[in-house]
N, CA, C and O atoms as a MOPAC input file, in Angstrom:
PM7 MOZYME 1SCF
protein

 N    -70.35400 1    -4.52700 1     7.96300 1
 C    -69.81900 1    -3.70500 1     6.89300 1
 C    -70.01200 1    -4.37200 1     5.52800 1
 O    -69.55500 1    -3.86700 1     4.50300 1
 N    -70.70400 1    -5.52600 1     5.54100 1
 C    -70.99600 1    -6.21500 1     4.27900 1
 C    -71.75500 1    -5.29900 1     3.32500 1
 O    -71.44000 1    -5.21900 1     2.13800 1
 N    -72.76000 1    -4.61100 1     3.86300 1
 C    -73.59800 1    -3.75600 1     3.02200 1
 C    -72.78800 1    -2.60600 1     2.42600 1
 O    -72.94600 1    -2.27500 1     1.25100 1
 N    -71.93500 1    -2.00600 1     3.22800 1
 C    -71.09500 1    -0.90400 1     2.75000 1
 C    -70.16700 1    -1.37600 1     1.63700 1
 O    -69.95600 1    -0.65900 1     0.65900 1
 N    -69.61600 1    -2.56700 1     1.77900 1
 C    -68.75900 1    -3.13100 1     0.72100 1
 C    -69.57300 1    -3.35100 1    -0.55400 1
 O    -69.14100 1    -2.97700 1    -1.64400 1
 N    -70.73500 1    -3.95100 1    -0.41500 1
 C    -71.57200 1    -4.24700 1    -1.57600 1
 C    -71.95800 1    -2.97000 1    -2.31500 1
 O    -71.95800 1    -2.94300 1    -3.54600 1
 N    -72.28700 1    -1.91400 1    -1.57800 1
 C    -72.67100 1    -0.64200 1    -2.20100 1
 C    -71.52100 1    -0.01500 1    -2.98600 1
 O    -71.75300 1     0.75000 1    -3.92300 1
 N    -70.29500 1    -0.33200 1    -2.61100 1
 C    -69.11200 1     0.22100 1    -3.28000 1
 C    -68.53700 1    -0.71300 1    -4.33700 1
 O    -67.50600 1    -0.41200 1    -4.94000 1
 N    -69.20100 1    -1.84900 1    -4.56400 1
 C    -68.69600 1    -2.80400 1    -5.54700 1
 C    -67.46600 1    -3.55300 1    -5.06400 1
 O    -66.61200 1    -3.94300 1    -5.86000 1
 N    -67.38500 1    -3.75100 1    -3.75800 1
 C    -66.24300 1    -4.45100 1    -3.15900 1
 C    -66.68800 1    -5.83500 1    -2.72500 1
 O    -67.67300 1    -5.98800 1    -2.00300 1
 N    -65.95400 1    -6.83300 1    -3.16900 1
 C    -66.20900 1    -8.20900 1    -2.76700 1
 C    -65.47300 1    -8.46400 1    -1.45600 1
 O    -64.26500 1    -8.24000 1    -1.36800 1
 N    -66.18500 1    -8.92400 1    -0.45000 1
 C    -65.59500 1    -9.22000 1     0.85000 1
 C    -65.38000 1   -10.72100 1     0.96200 1
 O    -66.32100 1   -11.50400 1     0.83200 1
 N    -64.12900 1   -11.12000 1     1.20700 1
 C    -63.79700 1   -12.53600 1     1.36600 1
 C    -63.27100 1   -12.76600 1     2.77700 1
 O    -62.46800 1   -11.98600 1     3.29100 1
 N    -63.73500 1   -13.84300 1     3.39100 1
 C    -63.28700 1   -14.22900 1     4.72300 1
 C    -62.62900 1   -15.59500 1     4.62000 1
 O    -63.24600 1   -16.55500 1     4.15900 1
 N    -61.36700 1   -15.68100 1     5.05300 1
 C    -60.62000 1   -16.93300 1     4.93200 1
 C    -59.90400 1   -17.26200 1     6.23800 1
 O    -59.28800 1   -16.38700 1     6.84800 1
 N    -59.98100 1   -18.49500 1     6.65800 1
 C    -59.19900 1   -18.99000 1     7.78500 1
 C    -59.50500 1   -18.35000 1     9.12200 1
 O    -58.69800 1   -18.46200 1    10.04500 1
 N    -60.62600 1   -17.69000 1     9.26100 1
 C    -60.90900 1   -17.00100 1    10.51700 1
 C    -61.15800 1   -17.96300 1    11.66600 1
 O    -60.93800 1   -17.61100 1    12.82500 1
 N    -61.61400 1   -19.17400 1    11.36200 1
 C    -61.84400 1   -20.15500 1    12.42500 1
 C    -60.53600 1   -20.72800 1    12.96400 1
 O    -60.53500 1   -21.39400 1    13.99900 1
 N    -59.43100 1   -20.47800 1    12.27900 1
 C    -58.14400 1   -21.01500 1    12.73300 1
 C    -57.29100 1   -19.96900 1    13.44100 1
 O    -56.08700 1   -20.16100 1    13.60500 1
 N    -57.89700 1   -18.87500 1    13.85600 1
 C    -57.14800 1   -17.81800 1    14.54100 1
 C    -56.68400 1   -18.23000 1    15.93100 1
 O    -55.61500 1   -17.80800 1    16.37200 1
 N    -57.45400 1   -19.03300 1    16.61800 1
 C    -57.11200 1   -19.39400 1    17.98900 1
 C    -57.74000 1   -18.41900 1    18.96600 1
 O    -58.50900 1   -17.54300 1    18.56900 1
 N    -57.41700 1   -18.56700 1    20.24000 1
 C    -57.98600 1   -17.74100 1    21.30100 1
 C    -56.99500 1   -16.66500 1    21.72500 1
 O    -55.80600 1   -16.93200 1    21.90400 1
 N    -57.50200 1   -15.44600 1    21.88300 1
 C    -56.68400 1   -14.33600 1    22.37600 1
 C    -57.48300 1   -13.61300 1    23.45800 1
 O    -58.71000 1   -13.69500 1    23.50300 1
 N    -56.76500 1   -12.90500 1    24.32600 1
 C    -57.41000 1   -12.06500 1    25.32700 1
 C    -57.48100 1   -10.66200 1    24.75300 1
 O    -56.46300 1   -10.07700 1    24.38200 1
 N    -58.71900 1   -10.11700 1    24.68000 1
 C    -58.84500 1    -8.76000 1    24.16200 1
 C    -60.10600 1    -8.10600 1    24.67500 1
 O    -61.04200 1    -8.76700 1    25.12500 1
 N    -60.10500 1    -6.81000 1    24.59700 1
 C    -61.29200 1    -6.04000 1    24.92600 1
 C    -62.12400 1    -5.96100 1    23.66000 1
 O    -61.68500 1    -5.40500 1    22.65300 1
 N    -63.32700 1    -6.51900 1    23.71300 1
 C    -64.14200 1    -6.68500 1    22.50600 1
 C    -64.41500 1    -5.36300 1    21.78800 1
 O    -64.25500 1    -5.29200 1    20.57000 1
 N    -64.81900 1    -4.32500 1    22.50400 1
 C    -65.13300 1    -3.05200 1    21.85500 1
 C    -63.89000 1    -2.39000 1    21.27200 1
 O    -63.95000 1    -1.77600 1    20.20600 1
 N    -62.77800 1    -2.51300 1    21.96400 1
 C    -61.53800 1    -1.93700 1    21.44800 1
 C    -61.12200 1    -2.65700 1    20.17000 1
 O    -60.71400 1    -2.01800 1    19.20000 1
 N    -61.22400 1    -3.97200 1    20.16600 1
 C    -60.82400 1    -4.70900 1    18.96400 1
 C    -61.81000 1    -4.45600 1    17.82600 1
 O    -61.41700 1    -4.45600 1    16.65900 1
 N    -63.07000 1    -4.24500 1    18.14600 1
 C    -64.04300 1    -3.87200 1    17.11200 1
 C    -63.59500 1    -2.57700 1    16.43000 1
 O    -63.71400 1    -2.44400 1    15.21200 1
 N    -63.07500 1    -1.61800 1    17.21800 1
 C    -62.57800 1    -0.35400 1    16.67000 1
 C    -61.40400 1    -0.61900 1    15.71800 1
 O    -61.30600 1     0.01500 1    14.66800 1
 N    -60.52400 1    -1.54200 1    16.07700 1
 C    -59.40000 1    -1.91400 1    15.20400 1
 C    -59.93700 1    -2.39800 1    13.85900 1
 O    -59.51000 1    -1.92700 1    12.80500 1
 N    -60.87500 1    -3.33900 1    13.90700 1
 C    -61.42100 1    -3.89500 1    12.66400 1
 C    -62.14300 1    -2.84100 1    11.83300 1
 O    -61.95800 1    -2.77500 1    10.61800 1
 N    -62.95800 1    -2.02400 1    12.47700 1
 C    -63.69000 1    -0.99100 1    11.74200 1
 C    -62.72100 1    -0.02500 1    11.06700 1
 O    -62.90100 1     0.31700 1     9.89800 1
 N    -61.69800 1     0.41600 1    11.79200 1
 C    -60.73900 1     1.35100 1    11.20600 1
 C    -60.03100 1     0.73200 1    10.00100 1
 O    -59.90700 1     1.37900 1     8.96100 1
 N    -59.56900 1    -0.50700 1    10.12800 1
 C    -58.83700 1    -1.14100 1     9.02800 1
 C    -59.74100 1    -1.40200 1     7.82800 1
 O    -59.34600 1    -1.17200 1     6.68500 1
 N    -60.94500 1    -1.87900 1     8.08700 1
 C    -61.86800 1    -2.17100 1     6.99000 1
 C    -62.31600 1    -0.87200 1     6.31500 1
 O    -62.40400 1    -0.81200 1     5.08800 1
 N    -62.59600 1     0.16000 1     7.10300 1
 C    -63.01600 1     1.43600 1     6.51700 1
 C    -61.90100 1     2.03500 1     5.66100 1
 O    -62.16800 1     2.57900 1     4.59000 1
 N    -60.65900 1     1.93800 1     6.12300 1
 C    -59.53200 1     2.42500 1     5.31900 1
 C    -59.46700 1     1.68800 1     3.98000 1
 O    -59.24700 1     2.30000 1     2.93500 1
 N    -59.66100 1     0.37600 1     4.02500 1
 C    -59.61500 1    -0.41200 1     2.78600 1
 C    -60.75700 1    -0.01700 1     1.85100 1
 O    -60.55300 1     0.12100 1     0.64500 1
 N    -61.94200 1     0.16300 1     2.39700 1
 C    -63.08700 1     0.56800 1     1.57900 1
 C    -62.81700 1     1.93500 1     0.94900 1
 O    -63.05600 1     2.12900 1    -0.24300 1
 N    -62.32200 1     2.87700 1     1.74700 1
 C    -62.03400 1     4.21900 1     1.23700 1
 C    -60.97100 1     4.19700 1     0.13700 1
 O    -60.98100 1     5.04000 1    -0.76000 1
 N    -60.06200 1     3.23400 1     0.21100 1
 C    -58.97000 1     3.15200 1    -0.76900 1
 C    -59.40700 1     2.53200 1    -2.09000 1
 O    -58.64600 1     2.53800 1    -3.05700 1
 N    -60.63300 1     1.99500 1    -2.14100 1
 C    -61.12600 1     1.33800 1    -3.35400 1
 C    -62.44600 1     1.96600 1    -3.81700 1
 O    -63.47400 1     1.28800 1    -3.82500 1
 N    -62.43700 1     3.24300 1    -4.20300 1
 C    -63.69100 1     3.89400 1    -4.59600 1
 C    -64.32300 1     3.29100 1    -5.85300 1
 O    -65.52500 1     3.43500 1    -6.07600 1
 N    -63.52700 1     2.63100 1    -6.65500 1
 C    -64.04200 1     2.01000 1    -7.88500 1
 C    -64.33700 1     0.52900 1    -7.68800 1
 O    -64.56700 1    -0.19200 1    -8.65900 1
 N    -64.33300 1     0.07100 1    -6.44200 1
 C    -64.57700 1    -1.34300 1    -6.16800 1
 C    -63.28200 1    -2.11700 1    -6.09600 1
 O    -62.20100 1    -1.57100 1    -6.31400 1
 N    -63.40100 1    -3.38300 1    -5.79000 1
 C    -62.22500 1    -4.23100 1    -5.66400 1
 C    -62.53100 1    -5.41800 1    -4.77700 1
 O    -63.67000 1    -5.87600 1    -4.69000 1
 N    -61.49900 1    -5.90300 1    -4.12700 1
 C    -61.64000 1    -7.07700 1    -3.26800 1
 C    -60.99700 1    -6.80200 1    -1.92500 1
 O    -59.87000 1    -6.31100 1    -1.84800 1
 N    -61.72700 1    -7.12300 1    -0.86400 1
 C    -61.24400 1    -6.97900 1     0.50000 1
 C    -61.26100 1    -8.36400 1     1.13600 1
 O    -62.30400 1    -9.01500 1     1.19800 1
 N    -60.10800 1    -8.80500 1     1.60300 1
 C    -59.98200 1   -10.13600 1     2.18100 1
 C    -59.50800 1   -10.03200 1     3.62500 1
 O    -58.53200 1    -9.34100 1     3.91800 1
 N    -60.19900 1   -10.71500 1     4.51600 1
 C    -59.75000 1   -10.89400 1     5.88600 1
 C    -59.30600 1   -12.34400 1     5.99600 1
 O    -60.10900 1   -13.26700 1     5.85700 1
 N    -58.01800 1   -12.53000 1     6.24700 1
 C    -57.42400 1   -13.86700 1     6.23800 1
 C    -56.75600 1   -14.13000 1     7.58500 1
 O    -55.85100 1   -13.40300 1     7.99300 1
 N    -57.21100 1   -15.17300 1     8.26600 1
 C    -56.68900 1   -15.47300 1     9.58700 1
 C    -55.81500 1   -16.70800 1     9.62300 1
 O    -55.87900 1   -17.56200 1     8.73900 1
 N    -54.99600 1   -16.78800 1    10.66100 1
 C    -54.14400 1   -17.94600 1    10.87100 1
 C    -53.31700 1   -17.77900 1    12.13300 1
 O    -53.46000 1   -16.80200 1    12.86900 1
 N    -52.45200 1   -18.75100 1    12.36700 1
 C    -51.56700 1   -18.71100 1    13.52900 1
 C    -50.12400 1   -18.79400 1    13.07300 1
 O    -49.80300 1   -19.42000 1    12.06300 1
 N    -49.26100 1   -18.14600 1    13.84500 1
 C    -47.83000 1   -18.20800 1    13.61400 1
 C    -47.16600 1   -18.33200 1    14.97500 1
 O    -47.20200 1   -17.38400 1    15.76000 1
 N    -46.57200 1   -19.45200 1    15.27100 1
 C    -45.98000 1   -19.78400 1    16.57300 1
 C    -46.94700 1   -19.42500 1    17.69800 1
 O    -47.93100 1   -20.13900 1    17.88700 1
 N    -46.71600 1   -18.37300 1    18.43700 1
 C    -47.57700 1   -18.02900 1    19.56900 1
 C    -48.46100 1   -16.81400 1    19.28000 1
 O    -48.89000 1   -16.11300 1    20.19600 1
 N    -48.72500 1   -16.57600 1    17.99500 1
 C    -49.50300 1   -15.40900 1    17.58700 1
 C    -50.74700 1   -15.80000 1    16.79400 1
 O    -50.73300 1   -16.74500 1    16.00600 1
 N    -51.81200 1   -15.05400 1    17.02100 1
 C    -52.97300 1   -15.08800 1    16.13400 1
 C    -52.74400 1   -13.95900 1    15.13200 1
 O    -52.44900 1   -12.82800 1    15.51800 1
 N    -52.87900 1   -14.27100 1    13.85300 1
 C    -52.58100 1   -13.30300 1    12.80200 1
 C    -53.81800 1   -13.07700 1    11.94000 1
 O    -54.48300 1   -14.02800 1    11.52800 1
 N    -54.11400 1   -11.82100 1    11.67500 1
 C    -55.22200 1   -11.46100 1    10.80900 1
 C    -54.70900 1   -10.47400 1     9.77500 1
 O    -54.26000 1    -9.37800 1    10.11100 1
 N    -54.78000 1   -10.87600 1     8.51500 1
 C    -54.37600 1    -9.98600 1     7.42500 1
 C    -55.62200 1    -9.34600 1     6.82900 1
 O    -56.58100 1   -10.03300 1     6.47800 1
 N    -55.59500 1    -8.03500 1     6.72000 1
 C    -56.65600 1    -7.28000 1     6.05800 1
 C    -56.04400 1    -6.79400 1     4.75200 1
 O    -55.20700 1    -5.89100 1     4.74100 1
 N    -56.47600 1    -7.40900 1     3.64400 1
 C    -55.86400 1    -7.16200 1     2.34000 1
 C    -56.86400 1    -6.51000 1     1.40800 1
 O    -58.02100 1    -6.92500 1     1.33700 1
 N    -56.41500 1    -5.48100 1     0.68700 1
 C    -57.28300 1    -4.85400 1    -0.30100 1
 C    -56.56600 1    -4.78800 1    -1.64500 1
 O    -55.36000 1    -5.01400 1    -1.73900 1
 N    -57.32700 1    -4.47700 1    -2.66600 1
 C    -56.77500 1    -4.38300 1    -4.02200 1
 C    -56.79800 1    -2.93000 1    -4.49000 1
 O    -57.23300 1    -2.61900 1    -5.59900 1
 N    -56.31300 1    -2.04500 1    -3.60700 1
 C    -56.24700 1    -0.63700 1    -3.96300 1
 C    -55.04000 1    -0.36500 1    -4.85500 1
 O    -54.36100 1    -1.29300 1    -5.29400 1
 N    -54.78100 1     0.90100 1    -5.11800 1
 C    -53.64600 1     1.27200 1    -5.96700 1
 C    -52.32100 1     1.15900 1    -5.22800 1
 O    -51.25700 1     1.28900 1    -5.83200 1
 N    -52.38300 1     0.92100 1    -3.94400 1
 C    -51.17300 1     0.81000 1    -3.14600 1
 C    -50.80800 1     2.13600 1    -2.51100 1
 O    -51.23400 1     3.19900 1    -2.96500 1
 N    -50.02500 1     2.06200 1    -1.47100 1
 C    -49.55400 1     3.25000 1    -0.76100 1
 C    -48.13000 1     3.52200 1    -1.22800 1
 O    -47.29900 1     2.61400 1    -1.20900 1
 N    -47.82600 1     4.75400 1    -1.64800 1
 C    -46.45600 1     5.05900 1    -2.06400 1
 C    -45.46200 1     4.75200 1    -0.94500 1
 O    -45.73800 1     5.00500 1     0.22800 1
 N    -44.33100 1     4.21800 1    -1.31000 1
 C    -43.33400 1     3.78700 1    -0.32800 1
 C    -42.93000 1     4.91100 1     0.61700 1
 O    -42.68100 1     4.67100 1     1.79900 1
 N    -42.86300 1     6.13100 1     0.10600 1
 C    -42.44700 1     7.24600 1     0.96200 1
 C    -43.50500 1     7.64000 1     1.98700 1
 O    -43.21900 1     8.44100 1     2.87700 1
 N    -44.73100 1     7.09500 1     1.88700 1
 C    -45.78200 1     7.38600 1     2.85800 1
 C    -45.92200 1     6.29000 1     3.91900 1
 O    -46.55900 1     6.51000 1     4.95000 1
 N    -45.33800 1     5.11800 1     3.67800 1
 C    -45.50400 1     4.00300 1     4.61400 1
 C    -45.00100 1     4.33100 1     6.02100 1
 O    -45.62800 1     3.94800 1     7.00900 1
 N    -43.87600 1     5.03600 1     6.11700 1
 C    -43.31300 1     5.34300 1     7.43700 1
 C    -44.14800 1     6.36400 1     8.19900 1
 O    -43.96200 1     6.53100 1     9.40500 1
 N    -45.06100 1     7.04600 1     7.52200 1
 C    -45.88400 1     8.07500 1     8.15100 1
 C    -47.27200 1     7.57500 1     8.56100 1
 O    -48.05000 1     8.33200 1     9.14200 1
 N    -47.59000 1     6.31800 1     8.26800 1
 C    -48.94400 1     5.81000 1     8.47900 1
 C    -49.43800 1     5.89800 1     9.91500 1
 O    -50.62800 1     6.11500 1    10.14400 1
 N    -48.55700 1     5.73600 1    10.87400 1
 C    -48.97700 1     5.68100 1    12.27400 1
 C    -48.71200 1     6.98900 1    13.02300 1
 O    -48.86200 1     7.04400 1    14.24300 1
 N    -48.32200 1     8.03200 1    12.30300 1
 C    -48.07000 1     9.33200 1    12.91900 1
 C    -49.40700 1    10.01900 1    13.17200 1
 O    -50.19100 1    10.21300 1    12.24300 1
 N    -49.67400 1    10.39300 1    14.43800 1
 C    -50.96000 1    11.01900 1    14.73600 1
 C    -51.17600 1    12.31800 1    13.95500 1
 O    -50.25300 1    13.11000 1    13.76400 1
 N    -52.39400 1    12.51000 1    13.51900 1
 C    -52.86000 1    13.69000 1    12.80500 1
 C    -52.28900 1    13.82700 1    11.39100 1
 O    -52.47000 1    14.86400 1    10.75200 1
 N    -51.62100 1    12.82000 1    10.91100 1
 C    -51.11400 1    12.84100 1     9.54300 1
 C    -52.07900 1    12.02800 1     8.68400 1
 O    -52.32200 1    10.85600 1     8.97400 1
 N    -52.62900 1    12.62800 1     7.64000 1
 C    -53.59900 1    11.93400 1     6.79900 1
 C    -53.45100 1    12.37400 1     5.34800 1
 O    -52.96200 1    13.46600 1     5.05800 1
 N    -53.88300 1    11.50500 1     4.45100 1
 C    -53.94300 1    11.84200 1     3.03000 1
 C    -55.39900 1    12.01000 1     2.59400 1
 O    -55.67500 1    12.32600 1     1.43700 1
 N    -56.32700 1    11.79500 1     3.52800 1
 C    -57.75900 1    11.91400 1     3.22800 1
 C    -58.21700 1    13.35100 1     3.46700 1
 O    -57.80200 1    13.99100 1     4.43300 1
 N    -59.07100 1    13.84800 1     2.58500 1
 C    -59.57100 1    15.21600 1     2.74000 1
 C    -60.43500 1    15.37000 1     3.99000 1
 O    -60.50000 1    16.45700 1     4.56500 1
 N    -61.09600 1    14.30000 1     4.41400 1
 C    -61.94700 1    14.36600 1     5.60200 1
 C    -61.42700 1    13.48700 1     6.73500 1
 O    -62.18900 1    13.15100 1     7.64200 1
 N    -60.16200 1    13.11000 1     6.70800 1
 C    -59.60200 1    12.23800 1     7.73600 1
 C    -59.03500 1    13.02000 1     8.90200 1
 O    -58.71000 1    14.20000 1     8.77500 1
 N    -58.91800 1    12.35200 1    10.03900 1
 C    -58.34200 1    12.98500 1    11.22900 1
 C    -56.86900 1    12.62500 1    11.40200 1
 O    -56.13700 1    13.30800 1    12.12000 1
 N    -56.44000 1    11.55500 1    10.74500 1
 C    -55.07100 1    11.10500 1    10.93900 1
 C    -54.89100 1    10.32400 1    12.22300 1
 O    -53.76700 1    10.15100 1    12.69400 1
 N    -55.98400 1     9.85200 1    12.79400 1
 C    -55.89900 1     9.10600 1    14.05400 1
 C    -56.22200 1     7.63000 1    13.91200 1
 O    -55.93200 1     6.85700 1    14.82600 1
 N    -56.80800 1     7.21200 1    12.80700 1
 C    -57.26500 1     5.83400 1    12.65100 1
 C    -56.19000 1     4.79000 1    12.88000 1
 O    -56.33800 1     3.93600 1    13.75500 1
 N    -55.11800 1     4.84100 1    12.11700 1
 C    -54.06700 1     3.83000 1    12.26100 1
 C    -53.27100 1     4.01300 1    13.54700 1
 O    -52.77600 1     3.04000 1    14.11500 1
 N    -53.14500 1     5.24200 1    14.00400 1
 C    -52.49300 1     5.48800 1    15.28800 1
 C    -53.27100 1     4.78500 1    16.40600 1
 O    -52.67900 1     4.10900 1    17.24700 1
 N    -54.59500 1     4.94800 1    16.41100 1
 C    -55.44600 1     4.30800 1    17.42300 1
 C    -55.35200 1     2.78600 1    17.30000 1
 O    -55.26600 1     2.08900 1    18.31000 1
 N    -55.36900 1     2.27300 1    16.08000 1
 C    -55.23100 1     0.82700 1    15.85700 1
 C    -53.94700 1     0.31400 1    16.49900 1
 O    -53.96700 1    -0.67500 1    17.23300 1
 N    -52.83400 1     0.98600 1    16.22200 1
 C    -51.54300 1     0.54200 1    16.77000 1
 C    -51.54500 1     0.59400 1    18.29500 1
 O    -51.02900 1    -0.31200 1    18.94900 1
 N    -52.12100 1     1.64600 1    18.85800 1
 C    -52.13600 1     1.78500 1    20.31600 1
 C    -53.01300 1     0.72200 1    20.97600 1
 O    -52.64200 1     0.17600 1    22.01500 1
 N    -54.15700 1     0.42500 1    20.39300 1
 C    -55.02600 1    -0.62900 1    20.93800 1
 C    -54.31000 1    -1.97400 1    20.89100 1
 O    -54.33100 1    -2.72900 1    21.86300 1
 N    -53.67800 1    -2.27100 1    19.75800 1
 C    -52.97400 1    -3.54600 1    19.64500 1
 C    -51.80400 1    -3.62100 1    20.62500 1
 O    -51.56900 1    -4.67000 1    21.22400 1
 N    -51.07600 1    -2.53100 1    20.79200 1
 C    -49.95300 1    -2.51100 1    21.73300 1
 C    -50.45100 1    -2.75100 1    23.16000 1
 O    -49.78800 1    -3.44000 1    23.93700 1
 N    -51.60600 1    -2.19200 1    23.50900 1
 C    -52.17100 1    -2.39000 1    24.84800 1
 C    -52.54800 1    -3.85000 1    25.08900 1
 O    -52.66200 1    -4.28600 1    26.23400 1
 N    -52.74200 1    -4.60400 1    24.00100 1
 C    -53.06700 1    -6.02300 1    24.09400 1
 C    -51.83800 1    -6.91000 1    23.85300 1
 O    -51.97300 1    -8.12400 1    23.70100 1
 N    -50.65500 1    -6.31700 1    23.81900 1
 C    -49.42600 1    -7.07300 1    23.58000 1
 C    -49.22600 1    -7.44400 1    22.12500 1
 O    -48.41100 1    -8.30900 1    21.80600 1
 N    -49.96500 1    -6.79300 1    21.24100 1
 C    -49.90900 1    -7.11000 1    19.81400 1
 C    -49.18900 1    -6.05400 1    19.00300 1
 O    -48.56300 1    -5.14000 1    19.54100 1
 N    -49.29800 1    -6.20500 1    17.69400 1
 C    -48.60500 1    -5.29600 1    16.77800 1
 C    -49.31000 1    -5.29600 1    15.42700 1
 O    -50.15400 1    -6.14900 1    15.15200 1
 N    -48.95600 1    -4.33600 1    14.59700 1
 C    -49.46900 1    -4.25900 1    13.23300 1
 C    -48.33200 1    -3.85400 1    12.30800 1
 O    -47.49300 1    -3.02000 1    12.65000 1
 N    -48.32300 1    -4.46400 1    11.12800 1
 C    -47.40300 1    -4.05000 1    10.07200 1
 C    -48.23000 1    -3.80000 1     8.82100 1
 O    -49.28400 1    -4.40400 1     8.62200 1
 N    -47.73500 1    -2.90500 1     7.98500 1
 C    -48.42200 1    -2.58400 1     6.74100 1
 C    -47.43100 1    -2.72600 1     5.60000 1
 O    -46.33000 1    -2.17700 1     5.64100 1
 N    -47.84000 1    -3.47600 1     4.57400 1
 C    -47.06000 1    -3.58600 1     3.34400 1
 C    -47.96400 1    -3.19100 1     2.18900 1
 O    -49.17800 1    -3.39100 1     2.23800 1
 N    -47.36700 1    -2.63700 1     1.16100 1
 C    -48.15900 1    -2.20000 1     0.02800 1
 C    -47.34400 1    -2.33600 1    -1.24900 1
 O    -46.15100 1    -2.03600 1    -1.28100 1
 N    -48.01500 1    -2.79500 1    -2.29900 1
 C    -47.39200 1    -2.96500 1    -3.60100 1
 C    -48.18700 1    -2.15800 1    -4.61900 1
 O    -49.38900 1    -2.37300 1    -4.77300 1
 N    -47.52800 1    -1.22800 1    -5.31800 1
 C    -48.24900 1    -0.42300 1    -6.30700 1
 C    -49.02100 1    -1.28900 1    -7.29800 1
 O    -48.51500 1    -2.29700 1    -7.79000 1
 N    -50.24600 1    -0.88000 1    -7.57900 1
 C    -51.15400 1    -1.52900 1    -8.53100 1
 C    -51.63000 1    -2.91400 1    -8.09000 1
 O    -52.35400 1    -3.57600 1    -8.83300 1
 N    -51.23900 1    -3.36200 1    -6.89700 1
 C    -51.67900 1    -4.67600 1    -6.40200 1
 C    -52.52700 1    -4.51900 1    -5.14600 1
 O    -53.60100 1    -5.11100 1    -5.04700 1
 N    -52.05700 1    -3.73200 1    -4.19200 1
 C    -52.84100 1    -3.50700 1    -3.00100 1
 C    -52.02500 1    -3.39300 1    -1.73500 1
 O    -50.79500 1    -3.36700 1    -1.75600 1
 N    -52.75000 1    -3.32600 1    -0.62800 1
 C    -52.16300 1    -3.10100 1     0.68300 1
 C    -52.61000 1    -4.20100 1     1.63500 1
 O    -53.75000 1    -4.66300 1     1.58400 1
 N    -51.69000 1    -4.61200 1     2.50600 1
 C    -51.99900 1    -5.61700 1     3.52300 1
 C    -51.61800 1    -5.07300 1     4.89100 1
 O    -50.48200 1    -4.65600 1     5.11500 1
 N    -52.58500 1    -5.08200 1     5.80200 1
 C    -52.34000 1    -4.74800 1     7.20100 1
 C    -52.34800 1    -6.07300 1     7.95800 1
 O    -53.35300 1    -6.78400 1     7.96100 1
 N    -51.23800 1    -6.40200 1     8.59100 1
 C    -51.13100 1    -7.64900 1     9.33900 1
 C    -51.21200 1    -7.35600 1    10.82700 1
 O    -50.32800 1    -6.71700 1    11.40000 1
 N    -52.28000 1    -7.83000 1    11.44000 1
 C    -52.52400 1    -7.66500 1    12.86900 1
 C    -52.05800 1    -8.93300 1    13.56700 1
 O    -52.40200 1   -10.04200 1    13.15700 1
 N    -51.27300 1    -8.76100 1    14.62400 1
 C    -50.79000 1    -9.91600 1    15.38100 1
 C    -51.10700 1    -9.70400 1    16.86400 1
 O    -50.80900 1    -8.65600 1    17.43700 1
 N    -51.71500 1   -10.72300 1    17.46300 1
 C    -52.02500 1   -10.70800 1    18.88800 1
 C    -51.51500 1   -12.00400 1    19.50700 1
 O    -51.58700 1   -13.06500 1    18.88500 1
 N    -50.99900 1   -11.91800 1    20.73000 1
 C    -50.49900 1   -13.14900 1    21.37100 1
 C    -51.64600 1   -14.11000 1    21.66600 1
 O    -52.70600 1   -13.70900 1    22.14600 1
 N    -51.41000 1   -15.38100 1    21.36800 1
 C    -52.39700 1   -16.40700 1    21.67100 1
 C    -52.52100 1   -16.55800 1    23.18500 1
 O    -51.53700 1   -16.42800 1    23.91400 1
 N    -53.73300 1   -16.83200 1    23.64600 1
 C    -53.96400 1   -17.09400 1    25.05500 1
 C    -53.32100 1   -18.41900 1    25.42300 1
 O    -53.34700 1   -19.36500 1    24.63500 1
 N    -52.74800 1   -18.49400 1    26.60600 1
 C    -52.14700 1   -19.73500 1    27.07800 1
 C    -53.24200 1   -20.79300 1    27.23900 1
 O    -54.34500 1   -20.48300 1    27.68800 1
 N    -52.94200 1   -22.02000 1    26.87800 1
 C    -53.89400 1   -23.12300 1    27.03600 1
 C    -54.13400 1   -23.37900 1    28.49900 1
 O    -53.20100 1   -23.41100 1    29.30100 1
 N    -55.38400 1   -23.55900 1    28.83800 1
 C    -55.74100 1   -23.84200 1    30.24400 1
 C    -55.43900 1   -25.28100 1    30.56900 1
 O    -55.66600 1   -25.72000 1    31.69700 1

């Protein structure tokens, strides 16, 4: 998705991804999670901006923050983000974030979304770390 970001004037930054640790996941399903989150961020920044994927660990979790510099999501819409078929996009299905949450739940993980007006939105993906062999 580097090319898509570049075409939209979006700078893609990758930070701390090597410190995520090991998790058990279905590769294609998790690819869908990443594509949905990154595409949402790209769509939210039609005039360009910055998209950061920042990884790390928290106790027994691998954490990946997908942060953008969009206009932010109004507070009254945050509770509706994961409701199936609910969308603010003219060409959206309203299934993207719902599917993301369901895939993560199937892997024992979770997602939270925070947004600050005029600063941007952060989707925090958390997956349980694999037990050390």
